[in-house]
PAVOLUM-325124 format. One record per residue (C-alpha): residue number from 1; residue in three letters; x, y, z. Coordinates in steps of 0.05 Angstrom, whole numbers, always signed. Each point is the difference from the previous one (the first is absolute). Example, Ala and Ser with C-alpha at 12.3 -4.5 7.8 and 13.67 -1.06 7.14 Angstrom:
2
<atom i="1" aa="ALA" px="+246" py="-90" pz="+156"/>
<atom i="2" aa="SER" px="+27" py="+69" pz="-13"/>
This chain:
76
<atom i="1" aa="MET" px="+1207" py="+1014" pz="+362"/>
<atom i="2" aa="THR" px="+49" py="+58" pz="-7"/>
<atom i="3" aa="MET" px="+41" py="+15" pz="-61"/>
<atom i="4" aa="GLN" px="+64" py="-42" pz="-2"/>
<atom i="5" aa="THR" px="+63" py="+3" pz="-42"/>
<atom i="6" aa="LEU" px="+15" py="-63" pz="-39"/>
<atom i="7" aa="LYS" px="+70" py="-13" pz="-27"/>
<atom i="8" aa="VAL" px="+8" py="-30" pz="-69"/>
<atom i="9" aa="ARG" px="+53" py="-55" pz="-1"/>
<atom i="10" aa="LYS" px="+31" py="-43" pz="-54"/>
<atom i="11" aa="ILE" px="-23" py="-73" pz="+4"/>
<atom i="12" aa="GLY" px="+35" py="-41" pz="-53"/>
<atom i="13" aa="ASN" px="-13" py="+35" pz="-66"/>
<atom i="14" aa="SER" px="-62" py="+34" pz="+27"/>
<atom i="15" aa="LEU" px="-18" py="+55" pz="+48"/>
<atom i="16" aa="GLY" px="-42" py="-11" pz="+62"/>
<atom i="17" aa="ILE" px="-25" py="+34" pz="+63"/>
<atom i="18" aa="ILE" px="+0" py="-24" pz="+72"/>
<atom i="19" aa="ILE" px="-69" py="+7" pz="+31"/>
<atom i="20" aa="PRO" px="+2" py="+19" pz="+74"/>
<atom i="21" aa="ARG" px="-37" py="-45" pz="+50"/>
<atom i="22" aa="GLU" px="-55" py="+52" pz="+12"/>
<atom i="23" aa="MET" px="-16" py="+5" pz="-74"/>
<atom i="24" aa="GLN" px="+3" py="-75" pz="-8"/>
<atom i="25" aa="GLU" px="-52" py="-8" pz="+56"/>
<atom i="26" aa="THR" px="-44" py="+54" pz="-30"/>
<atom i="27" aa="LEU" px="+2" py="-32" pz="-69"/>
<atom i="28" aa="ARG" px="-5" py="-70" pz="+31"/>
<atom i="29" aa="VAL" px="+55" py="-28" pz="-45"/>
<atom i="30" aa="GLU" px="+54" py="-52" pz="+11"/>
<atom i="31" aa="GLU" px="+61" py="-22" pz="-38"/>
<atom i="32" aa="GLY" px="-19" py="-25" pz="-69"/>
<atom i="33" aa="ASP" px="-66" py="+38" pz="-4"/>
<atom i="34" aa="VAL" px="-15" py="+42" pz="-62"/>
<atom i="35" aa="LEU" px="-14" py="+75" pz="+4"/>
<atom i="36" aa="TYR" px="-38" py="+37" pz="-54"/>
<atom i="37" aa="SER" px="+16" py="+72" pz="-18"/>
<atom i="38" aa="SER" px="-48" py="+51" pz="-28"/>
<atom i="39" aa="PRO" px="+17" py="+71" pz="-22"/>
<atom i="40" aa="THR" px="-37" py="+55" pz="+37"/>
<atom i="41" aa="GLU" px="+2" py="+75" pz="-2"/>
<atom i="42" aa="GLN" px="+45" py="-1" pz="+62"/>
<atom i="43" aa="GLY" px="+48" py="-52" pz="-28"/>
<atom i="44" aa="VAL" px="-7" py="-76" pz="+6"/>
<atom i="45" aa="GLU" px="-46" py="-42" pz="+43"/>
<atom i="46" aa="LEU" px="+23" py="-69" pz="+24"/>
<atom i="47" aa="THR" px="-52" py="-52" pz="+18"/>
<atom i="48" aa="PRO" px="+0" py="-75" pz="+12"/>
<atom i="49" aa="TYR" px="-68" py="-4" pz="-35"/>
<atom i="50" aa="ASP" px="-5" py="-13" pz="-75"/>
<atom i="51" aa="PRO" px="-49" py="+51" pz="-29"/>
<atom i="52" aa="ASP" px="-12" py="-44" pz="-61"/>
<atom i="53" aa="PHE" px="-22" py="-57" pz="+45"/>
<atom i="54" aa="GLU" px="-53" py="+45" pz="+32"/>
<atom i="55" aa="VAL" px="-28" py="+17" pz="-69"/>
<atom i="56" aa="ALA" px="-2" py="-74" pz="-18"/>
<atom i="57" aa="MET" px="-36" py="-18" pz="+65"/>
<atom i="58" aa="LYS" px="-53" py="+53" pz="-12"/>
<atom i="59" aa="ALA" px="-12" py="-29" pz="-70"/>
<atom i="60" aa="PHE" px="-4" py="-70" pz="+29"/>
<atom i="61" aa="GLU" px="-51" py="+24" pz="+52"/>
<atom i="62" aa="ARG" px="-45" py="+27" pz="-55"/>
<atom i="63" aa="THR" px="+5" py="-65" pz="-39"/>
<atom i="64" aa="ARG" px="-10" py="-43" pz="+62"/>
<atom i="65" aa="ARG" px="-65" py="+35" pz="+16"/>
<atom i="66" aa="LYS" px="-25" py="-4" pz="-71"/>
<atom i="67" aa="TYR" px="+15" py="-74" pz="-9"/>
<atom i="68" aa="ARG" px="-12" py="-22" pz="+72"/>
<atom i="69" aa="ASN" px="-45" py="-58" pz="-18"/>
<atom i="70" aa="ALA" px="+45" py="-26" pz="-55"/>
<atom i="71" aa="LEU" px="+61" py="+3" pz="+45"/>
<atom i="72" aa="LYS" px="-38" py="-37" pz="+54"/>
<atom i="73" aa="GLU" px="-17" py="-56" pz="-48"/>
<atom i="74" aa="LEU" px="+72" py="-4" pz="-25"/>
<atom i="75" aa="ALA" px="+25" py="-7" pz="+71"/>
<atom i="76" aa="LYS" px="-40" py="-64" pz="+11"/>
């Protein structure tokens, strides 16, 4: 994906940007989806993936392995 210029527009009392189709397809987002922003050395990174969710899933995976038998019994 090449660098693109995004125009900031007033939407109600807020500001918003219009995401071009190419960027929308690359990010795999649709109307109503949430984007997460993270500061980087180059500026800001936009992603549709919640970084906090990934941390929580890794913690769950450790717990799931540790308590595999107990979770199996609880599922019955």
